[in-house]
Biopython code that builds the backbone (N, CA, C, O; Angstrom):
import numpy as np
from Bio.PDB.StructureBuilder import StructureBuilder

atoms = [
    (1, "UNK", "N", (-30.314, 3.544, -19.366)),
    (1, "UNK", "CA", (-29.649, 3.789, -18.021)),
    (1, "UNK", "C", (-28.384, 4.599, -18.298)),
    (1, "UNK", "O", (-27.538, 4.242, -19.118)),
    (2, "UNK", "N", (-28.305, 5.760, -17.531)),
    (2, "UNK", "CA", (-27.074, 6.631, -17.787)),
    (2, "UNK", "C", (-26.019, 6.224, -16.545)),
    (2, "UNK", "O", (-26.323, 5.706, -15.470)),
    (3, "UNK", "N", (-24.865, 6.564, -16.956)),
    (3, "UNK", "CA", (-23.602, 6.242, -16.123)),
    (3, "UNK", "C", (-23.318, 7.618, -15.329)),
    (3, "UNK", "O", (-22.788, 8.588, -15.870)),
    (4, "UNK", "N", (-23.735, 7.588, -13.973)),
    (4, "UNK", "CA", (-23.418, 8.833, -13.342)),
    (4, "UNK", "C", (-21.990, 9.270, -13.366)),
    (4, "UNK", "O", (-21.666, 10.456, -13.428)),
    (5, "UNK", "N", (-21.122, 8.246, -13.313)),
    (5, "UNK", "CA", (-19.699, 8.813, -13.341)),
    (5, "UNK", "C", (-19.305, 9.410, -14.686)),
    (5, "UNK", "O", (-18.387, 10.226, -14.766)),
    (6, "UNK", "N", (-19.983, 9.010, -15.710)),
    (6, "UNK", "CA", (-19.659, 9.705, -17.158)),
    (6, "UNK", "C", (-20.219, 11.117, -17.026)),
    (6, "UNK", "O", (-19.671, 11.985, -17.705)),
    (7, "UNK", "N", (-21.155, 11.431, -16.304)),
    (7, "UNK", "CA", (-21.910, 12.840, -16.126)),
    (7, "UNK", "C", (-21.132, 13.683, -15.029)),
    (7, "UNK", "O", (-21.375, 14.882, -14.896)),
    (8, "UNK", "N", (-20.209, 13.042, -14.263)),
    (8, "UNK", "CA", (-19.595, 13.857, -13.193)),
    (8, "UNK", "C", (-18.630, 14.784, -13.721)),
    (8, "UNK", "O", (-17.737, 14.409, -14.482)),
    (9, "UNK", "N", (-18.782, 16.087, -13.318)),
    (9, "UNK", "CA", (-17.730, 17.104, -13.722)),
    (9, "UNK", "C", (-16.990, 17.413, -12.414)),
    (9, "UNK", "O", (-17.530, 18.020, -11.489)),
    (10, "UNK", "N", (-15.673, 16.947, -12.381)),
    (10, "UNK", "CA", (-15.002, 17.262, -11.238)),
    (10, "UNK", "C", (-14.732, 18.737, -10.988)),
    (10, "UNK", "O", (-14.915, 19.203, -9.863)),
    (11, "UNK", "N", (-14.329, 19.442, -11.932)),
    (11, "UNK", "CA", (-14.083, 20.705, -11.883)),
    (11, "UNK", "C", (-15.298, 21.550, -11.312)),
    (11, "UNK", "O", (-15.082, 22.420, -10.468)),
    (12, "UNK", "N", (-16.527, 21.298, -11.761)),
    (12, "UNK", "CA", (-17.745, 21.960, -11.092)),
    (12, "UNK", "C", (-17.989, 21.479, -9.765)),
    (12, "UNK", "O", (-18.485, 22.232, -8.927)),
    (13, "UNK", "N", (-17.680, 20.271, -9.490)),
    (13, "UNK", "CA", (-18.071, 19.818, -8.127)),
    (13, "UNK", "C", (-17.084, 20.640, -7.166)),
    (13, "UNK", "O", (-17.547, 21.278, -6.220)),
    (14, "UNK", "N", (-15.722, 20.605, -7.435)),
    (14, "UNK", "CA", (-14.954, 21.342, -6.415)),
    (14, "UNK", "C", (-15.040, 22.681, -6.373)),
    (14, "UNK", "O", (-14.774, 23.187, -5.283)),
    (15, "UNK", "N", (-15.393, 23.531, -7.421)),
    (15, "UNK", "CA", (-15.500, 24.769, -7.570)),
    (15, "UNK", "C", (-16.897, 25.260, -6.747)),
    (15, "UNK", "O", (-16.976, 26.328, -6.141)),
    (16, "UNK", "N", (-17.791, 24.436, -6.833)),
    (16, "UNK", "CA", (-18.905, 24.661, -5.961)),
    (16, "UNK", "C", (-18.767, 24.274, -4.504)),
    (16, "UNK", "O", (-19.178, 24.983, -3.586)),
    (17, "UNK", "N", (-18.221, 23.217, -4.362)),
    (17, "UNK", "CA", (-17.730, 22.697, -2.834)),
    (17, "UNK", "C", (-16.960, 23.858, -2.168)),
    (17, "UNK", "O", (-17.319, 24.363, -1.105)),
    (18, "UNK", "N", (-16.006, 24.196, -2.786)),
    (18, "UNK", "CA", (-14.930, 24.951, -2.144)),
    (18, "UNK", "C", (-15.620, 26.558, -2.040)),
    (18, "UNK", "O", (-15.280, 27.298, -1.117)),
    (19, "UNK", "N", (-16.470, 26.936, -2.929)),
    (19, "UNK", "CA", (-17.179, 28.153, -2.965)),
    (19, "UNK", "C", (-18.137, 28.164, -1.719)),
    (19, "UNK", "O", (-18.230, 29.204, -1.067)),
    (20, "UNK", "N", (-18.780, 27.159, -1.400)),
    (20, "UNK", "CA", (-19.646, 26.944, -0.206)),
    (20, "UNK", "C", (-18.993, 26.655, 1.149)),
    (20, "UNK", "O", (-19.541, 26.864, 2.231)),
    (21, "UNK", "N", (-17.717, 26.131, 0.969)),
    (21, "UNK", "CA", (-17.000, 25.808, 2.222)),
    (21, "UNK", "C", (-15.559, 26.101, 2.109)),
    (21, "UNK", "O", (-14.681, 25.242, 2.033)),
    (22, "UNK", "N", (-15.368, 27.478, 2.103)),
    (22, "UNK", "CA", (-13.950, 27.984, 1.735)),
    (22, "UNK", "C", (-13.074, 27.654, 2.842)),
    (22, "UNK", "O", (-13.412, 27.901, 4.000)),
    (23, "UNK", "N", (-11.934, 27.092, 2.544)),
    (23, "UNK", "CA", (-10.890, 26.638, 3.528)),
    (23, "UNK", "C", (-10.528, 25.297, 3.321)),
    (23, "UNK", "O", (-11.089, 24.637, 2.447)),
    (24, "UNK", "N", (-9.591, 24.797, 4.084)),
    (24, "UNK", "CA", (-8.959, 23.507, 4.142)),
    (24, "UNK", "C", (-10.054, 22.465, 4.442)),
    (24, "UNK", "O", (-9.940, 21.354, 3.924)),
    (25, "UNK", "N", (-11.174, 22.753, 5.291)),
    (25, "UNK", "CA", (-12.100, 21.934, 5.694)),
    (25, "UNK", "C", (-12.990, 21.514, 4.603)),
    (25, "UNK", "O", (-13.580, 20.435, 4.635)),
    (26, "UNK", "N", (-13.102, 22.419, 3.562)),
    (26, "UNK", "CA", (-13.979, 22.060, 2.344)),
    (26, "UNK", "C", (-13.511, 20.936, 1.537)),
    (26, "UNK", "O", (-14.218, 20.397, 0.686)),
    (27, "UNK", "N", (-12.316, 20.587, 1.810)),
    (27, "UNK", "CA", (-11.743, 19.427, 1.107)),
    (27, "UNK", "C", (-12.130, 17.917, 1.568)),
    (27, "UNK", "O", (-12.031, 16.954, 0.808)),
    (28, "UNK", "N", (-12.477, 17.853, 2.591)),
    (28, "UNK", "CA", (-12.719, 16.637, 3.428)),
    (28, "UNK", "C", (-14.203, 16.403, 3.542)),
    (28, "UNK", "O", (-15.035, 16.950, 2.818)),
    (29, "UNK", "N", (-14.497, 15.471, 4.594)),
    (29, "UNK", "CA", (-15.731, 15.212, 5.053)),
    (29, "UNK", "C", (-16.310, 16.272, 5.965)),
    (29, "UNK", "O", (-15.957, 16.309, 7.144)),
    (30, "UNK", "N", (-17.205, 17.158, 5.460)),
    (30, "UNK", "CA", (-17.779, 18.355, 6.257)),
    (30, "UNK", "C", (-17.981, 18.022, 7.573)),
    (30, "UNK", "O", (-17.621, 18.856, 8.404)),
    (31, "UNK", "N", (-18.567, 16.804, 8.029)),
    (31, "UNK", "CA", (-19.010, 16.591, 9.378)),
    (31, "UNK", "C", (-18.009, 16.580, 10.403)),
    (31, "UNK", "O", (-18.294, 16.642, 11.599)),
    (32, "UNK", "N", (-16.644, 16.491, 9.883)),
    (32, "UNK", "CA", (-15.664, 16.457, 10.851)),
    (32, "UNK", "C", (-15.076, 17.904, 11.343)),
    (32, "UNK", "O", (-14.284, 18.067, 12.271)),
    (33, "UNK", "N", (-15.592, 18.822, 10.586)),
    (33, "UNK", "CA", (-15.493, 20.317, 11.017)),
    (33, "UNK", "C", (-14.123, 20.951, 10.780)),
    (33, "UNK", "O", (-13.136, 20.277, 10.486)),
    (34, "UNK", "N", (-14.112, 22.164, 10.908)),
    (34, "UNK", "CA", (-12.872, 23.017, 10.668)),
    (34, "UNK", "C", (-11.824, 22.848, 11.639)),
    (34, "UNK", "O", (-10.673, 23.065, 11.258)),
    (35, "UNK", "N", (-12.058, 22.440, 13.024)),
    (35, "UNK", "CA", (-10.902, 22.285, 13.930)),
    (35, "UNK", "C", (-10.287, 21.040, 13.595)),
    (35, "UNK", "O", (-9.065, 21.004, 13.740)),
    (36, "UNK", "N", (-10.923, 19.898, 13.134)),
    (36, "UNK", "CA", (-10.295, 18.775, 12.697)),
    (36, "UNK", "C", (-9.289, 18.973, 11.590)),
    (36, "UNK", "O", (-8.165, 18.470, 11.589)),
    (37, "UNK", "N", (-9.820, 19.801, 10.587)),
    (37, "UNK", "CA", (-9.089, 19.748, 9.352)),
    (37, "UNK", "C", (-7.890, 20.892, 9.695)),
    (37, "UNK", "O", (-6.785, 20.776, 9.165)),
    (38, "UNK", "N", (-8.140, 21.823, 10.469)),
    (38, "UNK", "CA", (-6.980, 22.660, 10.941)),
    (38, "UNK", "C", (-5.900, 22.013, 11.395)),
    (38, "UNK", "O", (-4.771, 22.245, 10.963)),
    (39, "UNK", "N", (-6.189, 21.054, 12.405)),
    (39, "UNK", "CA", (-5.128, 20.209, 12.978)),
    (39, "UNK", "C", (-4.434, 19.250, 11.835)),
    (39, "UNK", "O", (-3.213, 19.112, 11.759)),
    (40, "UNK", "N", (-5.198, 18.726, 11.119)),
    (40, "UNK", "CA", (-4.829, 17.670, 10.188)),
    (40, "UNK", "C", (-3.884, 18.374, 9.196)),
    (40, "UNK", "O", (-2.831, 17.829, 8.865)),
    (41, "UNK", "N", (-4.208, 19.445, 8.770)),
    (41, "UNK", "CA", (-3.201, 20.323, 7.743)),
    (41, "UNK", "C", (-2.027, 20.791, 8.461)),
    (41, "UNK", "O", (-0.985, 20.888, 7.814)),
    (42, "UNK", "N", (-2.028, 21.096, 9.693)),
    (42, "UNK", "CA", (-0.972, 21.473, 10.577)),
    (42, "UNK", "C", (-0.089, 20.344, 10.662)),
    (42, "UNK", "O", (1.102, 20.571, 10.452)),
    (43, "UNK", "N", (-0.459, 19.131, 10.939)),
    (43, "UNK", "CA", (0.313, 18.159, 10.941)),
    (43, "UNK", "C", (0.942, 17.711, 9.636)),
    (43, "UNK", "O", (2.126, 17.392, 9.527)),
    (44, "UNK", "N", (0.084, 17.713, 8.692)),
    (44, "UNK", "CA", (0.566, 17.392, 7.150)),
    (44, "UNK", "C", (1.705, 18.318, 6.842)),
    (44, "UNK", "O", (2.788, 17.906, 6.427)),
    (45, "UNK", "N", (1.409, 19.670, 7.073)),
    (45, "UNK", "CA", (2.486, 20.686, 6.673)),
    (45, "UNK", "C", (3.988, 20.303, 7.426)),
    (45, "UNK", "O", (5.070, 20.294, 6.839)),
    (46, "UNK", "N", (3.783, 20.015, 8.762)),
    (46, "UNK", "CA", (5.039, 19.778, 9.350)),
    (46, "UNK", "C", (5.821, 18.685, 8.883)),
    (46, "UNK", "O", (7.036, 18.786, 8.714)),
    (47, "UNK", "N", (5.036, 17.418, 8.621)),
    (47, "UNK", "CA", (5.640, 16.252, 8.075)),
    (47, "UNK", "C", (6.315, 16.531, 6.759)),
    (47, "UNK", "O", (7.497, 16.295, 6.514)),
    (48, "UNK", "N", (5.369, 17.099, 5.880)),
    (48, "UNK", "CA", (5.889, 17.359, 4.521)),
    (48, "UNK", "C", (7.043, 18.260, 4.310)),
    (48, "UNK", "O", (7.913, 18.027, 3.471)),
    (49, "UNK", "N", (7.034, 19.495, 5.240)),
    (49, "UNK", "CA", (8.157, 20.219, 5.215)),
    (49, "UNK", "C", (9.467, 19.559, 5.646)),
    (49, "UNK", "O", (10.540, 19.905, 5.152)),
    (50, "UNK", "N", (9.360, 18.556, 6.618)),
    (50, "UNK", "CA", (10.521, 17.883, 7.069)),
    (50, "UNK", "C", (10.980, 16.951, 5.983)),
    (50, "UNK", "O", (12.180, 16.707, 5.859)),
    (51, "UNK", "N", (10.040, 16.398, 5.161)),
    (51, "UNK", "CA", (10.458, 15.496, 4.196)),
    (51, "UNK", "C", (11.210, 16.260, 3.044)),
    (51, "UNK", "O", (12.293, 15.924, 2.565)),
    (52, "UNK", "N", (10.439, 17.359, 2.681)),
    (52, "UNK", "CA", (11.008, 18.131, 1.416)),
    (52, "UNK", "C", (12.402, 18.665, 1.909)),
    (52, "UNK", "O", (13.350, 18.576, 1.130)),
    (53, "UNK", "N", (12.568, 19.163, 3.038)),
    (53, "UNK", "CA", (13.809, 19.738, 3.390)),
    (53, "UNK", "C", (15.004, 18.700, 3.425)),
    (53, "UNK", "O", (16.185, 19.027, 3.304)),
    (54, "UNK", "N", (14.551, 17.413, 3.607)),
    (54, "UNK", "CA", (15.591, 16.268, 3.855)),
    (54, "UNK", "C", (16.120, 15.925, 2.360)),
    (54, "UNK", "O", (17.059, 15.151, 2.175)),
    (55, "UNK", "N", (15.429, 16.572, 1.319)),
    (55, "UNK", "CA", (15.843, 16.212, -0.088)),
    (55, "UNK", "C", (17.048, 16.855, -0.637)),
    (55, "UNK", "O", (17.626, 16.512, -1.668)),
    (56, "UNK", "N", (17.408, 17.931, 0.240)),
    (56, "UNK", "CA", (18.491, 18.826, 0.094)),
    (56, "UNK", "C", (18.503, 19.576, -1.401)),
    (56, "UNK", "O", (19.487, 19.674, -2.133)),
    (57, "UNK", "N", (17.238, 20.049, -1.649)),
    (57, "UNK", "CA", (16.970, 20.689, -2.958)),
    (57, "UNK", "C", (17.343, 22.261, -2.892)),
    (57, "UNK", "O", (17.010, 22.924, -1.910)),
    (58, "UNK", "N", (17.910, 22.722, -3.767)),
    (58, "UNK", "CA", (18.207, 24.238, -3.800)),
    (58, "UNK", "C", (16.909, 24.964, -4.309)),
    (58, "UNK", "O", (16.782, 25.175, -5.515)),
    (59, "UNK", "N", (15.970, 25.339, -3.436)),
    (59, "UNK", "CA", (14.710, 25.922, -3.693)),
    (59, "UNK", "C", (14.949, 27.159, -4.469)),
    (59, "UNK", "O", (14.123, 27.436, -5.339)),
    (60, "UNK", "N", (15.886, 27.882, -4.292)),
    (60, "UNK", "CA", (16.179, 29.254, -4.877)),
    (60, "UNK", "C", (16.208, 29.033, -6.386)),
    (60, "UNK", "O", (15.896, 29.976, -7.114)),
    (61, "UNK", "N", (16.577, 27.793, -6.941)),
    (61, "UNK", "CA", (16.754, 27.477, -8.296)),
    (61, "UNK", "C", (15.826, 26.525, -8.870)),
    (61, "UNK", "O", (16.127, 25.929, -9.904)),
    (62, "UNK", "N", (14.652, 26.323, -8.243)),
    (62, "UNK", "CA", (13.793, 25.184, -8.506)),
    (62, "UNK", "C", (12.535, 25.927, -9.067)),
    (62, "UNK", "O", (12.203, 27.079, -8.785)),
    (63, "UNK", "N", (11.925, 25.100, -9.874)),
    (63, "UNK", "CA", (10.531, 25.470, -10.412)),
    (63, "UNK", "C", (9.574, 24.484, -9.937)),
    (63, "UNK", "O", (9.926, 23.313, -9.800)),
    (64, "UNK", "N", (8.364, 24.875, -9.669)),
    (64, "UNK", "CA", (7.258, 23.983, -9.356)),
    (64, "UNK", "C", (5.989, 24.114, -10.063)),
    (64, "UNK", "O", (5.473, 25.218, -10.242)),
    (65, "UNK", "N", (5.414, 22.907, -10.514)),
    (65, "UNK", "CA", (4.132, 23.240, -11.059)),
    (65, "UNK", "C", (3.079, 22.320, -10.186)),
    (65, "UNK", "O", (3.189, 21.101, -10.060)),
    (66, "UNK", "N", (2.098, 23.085, -9.640)),
    (66, "UNK", "CA", (1.183, 22.358, -8.761)),
    (66, "UNK", "C", (-0.105, 22.240, -9.696)),
    (66, "UNK", "O", (-0.697, 23.238, -10.105)),
    (67, "UNK", "N", (-0.475, 20.969, -9.989)),
    (67, "UNK", "CA", (-1.676, 20.568, -10.733)),
    (67, "UNK", "C", (-2.773, 20.157, -9.726)),
    (67, "UNK", "O", (-2.619, 19.294, -8.861)),
    (68, "UNK", "N", (-3.915, 20.885, -9.938)),
    (68, "UNK", "CA", (-4.960, 20.654, -9.041)),
    (68, "UNK", "C", (-4.644, 21.564, -7.615)),
    (68, "UNK", "O", (-4.632, 20.982, -6.531)),
    (69, "UNK", "N", (-4.476, 22.544, -7.678)),
    (69, "UNK", "CA", (-3.852, 23.287, -6.529)),
    (69, "UNK", "C", (-4.939, 23.697, -5.522)),
    (69, "UNK", "O", (-4.603, 24.182, -4.441)),
    (70, "UNK", "N", (-6.380, 23.498, -5.880)),
    (70, "UNK", "CA", (-7.387, 23.664, -5.020)),
    (70, "UNK", "C", (-7.322, 24.956, -4.039)),
    (70, "UNK", "O", (-7.425, 26.126, -4.405)),
    (71, "UNK", "N", (-7.139, 24.517, -2.786)),
    (71, "UNK", "CA", (-7.229, 25.636, -1.589)),
    (71, "UNK", "C", (-5.757, 26.468, -1.678)),
    (71, "UNK", "O", (-5.691, 27.513, -1.030)),
    (72, "UNK", "N", (-4.712, 26.091, -2.367)),
    (72, "UNK", "CA", (-3.506, 26.728, -2.371)),
    (72, "UNK", "C", (-2.569, 26.324, -1.148)),
    (72, "UNK", "O", (-1.538, 26.951, -0.906)),
    (73, "UNK", "N", (-2.966, 25.315, -0.449)),
    (73, "UNK", "CA", (-2.112, 24.902, 0.763)),
    (73, "UNK", "C", (-0.690, 24.515, 0.355)),
    (73, "UNK", "O", (0.257, 24.882, 1.050)),
    (74, "UNK", "N", (-0.517, 23.808, -0.714)),
    (74, "UNK", "CA", (0.875, 23.484, -1.018)),
    (74, "UNK", "C", (1.419, 24.630, -1.697)),
    (74, "UNK", "O", (2.624, 24.724, -1.467)),
    (75, "UNK", "N", (1.025, 25.437, -2.366)),
    (75, "UNK", "CA", (1.490, 26.745, -2.969)),
    (75, "UNK", "C", (2.048, 27.646, -1.920)),
    (75, "UNK", "O", (3.138, 28.196, -2.078)),
    (76, "UNK", "N", (1.275, 27.817, -0.784)),
    (76, "UNK", "CA", (1.845, 28.498, 0.355)),
    (76, "UNK", "C", (3.031, 27.857, 0.860)),
    (76, "UNK", "O", (3.995, 28.587, 1.092)),
    (77, "UNK", "N", (3.124, 26.705, 1.056)),
    (77, "UNK", "CA", (4.386, 26.023, 1.502)),
    (77, "UNK", "C", (5.539, 26.148, 0.528)),
    (77, "UNK", "O", (6.664, 26.314, 1.000)),
    (78, "UNK", "N", (5.365, 26.082, -0.845)),
    (78, "UNK", "CA", (6.381, 26.340, -1.660)),
    (78, "UNK", "C", (6.946, 27.663, -1.699)),
    (78, "UNK", "O", (8.147, 27.818, -1.921)),
    (79, "UNK", "N", (6.159, 28.633, -1.498)),
    (79, "UNK", "CA", (6.357, 29.995, -1.281)),
    (79, "UNK", "C", (7.269, 30.319, -0.018)),
    (79, "UNK", "O", (8.163, 31.166, -0.020)),
    (80, "UNK", "N", (6.941, 29.587, 0.970)),
    (80, "UNK", "CA", (7.658, 29.698, 2.214)),
    (80, "UNK", "C", (9.054, 28.952, 2.134)),
    (80, "UNK", "O", (9.927, 29.290, 2.933)),
    (81, "UNK", "N", (9.256, 28.151, 1.388)),
    (81, "UNK", "CA", (10.515, 27.407, 1.101)),
    (81, "UNK", "C", (11.366, 28.236, -0.003)),
    (81, "UNK", "O", (12.487, 27.821, -0.298)),
    (82, "UNK", "N", (10.854, 29.383, -0.605)),
    (82, "UNK", "CA", (11.512, 30.303, -1.373)),
    (82, "UNK", "C", (11.784, 29.827, -2.686)),
    (82, "UNK", "O", (12.847, 30.127, -3.230)),
    (83, "UNK", "N", (10.833, 29.032, -3.320)),
    (83, "UNK", "CA", (10.904, 28.364, -4.614)),
    (83, "UNK", "C", (11.103, 29.568, -5.652)),
    (83, "UNK", "O", (10.491, 30.625, -5.505)),
    (84, "UNK", "N", (11.933, 29.362, -6.638)),
    (84, "UNK", "CA", (12.268, 30.278, -7.706)),
    (84, "UNK", "C", (11.087, 30.566, -8.462)),
    (84, "UNK", "O", (10.843, 31.764, -8.603)),
    (85, "UNK", "N", (10.370, 29.819, -8.933)),
    (85, "UNK", "CA", (9.104, 30.022, -9.747)),
    (85, "UNK", "C", (8.014, 28.916, -9.557)),
    (85, "UNK", "O", (8.267, 27.738, -9.306)),
    (86, "UNK", "N", (6.856, 29.417, -9.699)),
    (86, "UNK", "CA", (5.695, 28.336, -9.293)),
    (86, "UNK", "C", (4.601, 28.730, -10.404)),
    (86, "UNK", "O", (4.370, 29.859, -10.836)),
    (87, "UNK", "N", (3.984, 27.512, -10.760)),
    (87, "UNK", "CA", (2.789, 27.686, -11.610)),
    (87, "UNK", "C", (1.566, 26.784, -11.022)),
    (87, "UNK", "O", (1.848, 25.772, -10.379)),
    (88, "UNK", "N", (0.478, 27.078, -11.199)),
    (88, "UNK", "CA", (-0.504, 26.218, -10.559)),
    (88, "UNK", "C", (-1.736, 26.198, -11.670)),
    (88, "UNK", "O", (-1.904, 27.122, -12.466)),
    (89, "UNK", "N", (-2.454, 25.186, -11.621)),
    (89, "UNK", "CA", (-3.639, 24.937, -12.576)),
    (89, "UNK", "C", (-4.671, 24.123, -11.849)),
    (89, "UNK", "O", (-4.340, 23.170, -11.145)),
    (90, "UNK", "N", (-5.859, 24.475, -12.006)),
    (90, "UNK", "CA", (-6.838, 23.700, -11.457)),
    (90, "UNK", "C", (-7.412, 22.580, -12.469)),
    (90, "UNK", "O", (-8.300, 21.812, -12.100)),
]
sb = StructureBuilder()
sb.init_structure("model")
sb.init_model(0)
sb.init_chain("A")
sb.init_seg("    ")
for serial, (resi, resn, name, xyz) in enumerate(atoms, 1):
    if name == "N":
        sb.init_residue(resn, " ", resi, " ")
    sb.init_atom(name, np.array(xyz, "f"), 0.0, 1.0, " ", f" {name:<3s}", serial, name[0])
structure = sb.get_structure()
């Protein structure tokens, strides 16, 4: 008997999934559709920006490393905040 979790390749799964369903909706349950995920990420963005800004961080002198950056949603937010430098890896 083989263990299906041992055979699971997360990188291949997400690369295939996002190449077939490009955009934020590709990250969740596909049956909910694009409109649901557009609103969900709009709310997520608003809440997260409010929390990040409350930390009083000097973004112009800060570095960010985004591990598992997927669709780039958070990278776009960091750019908007004016982060000094940023790296990402999948």
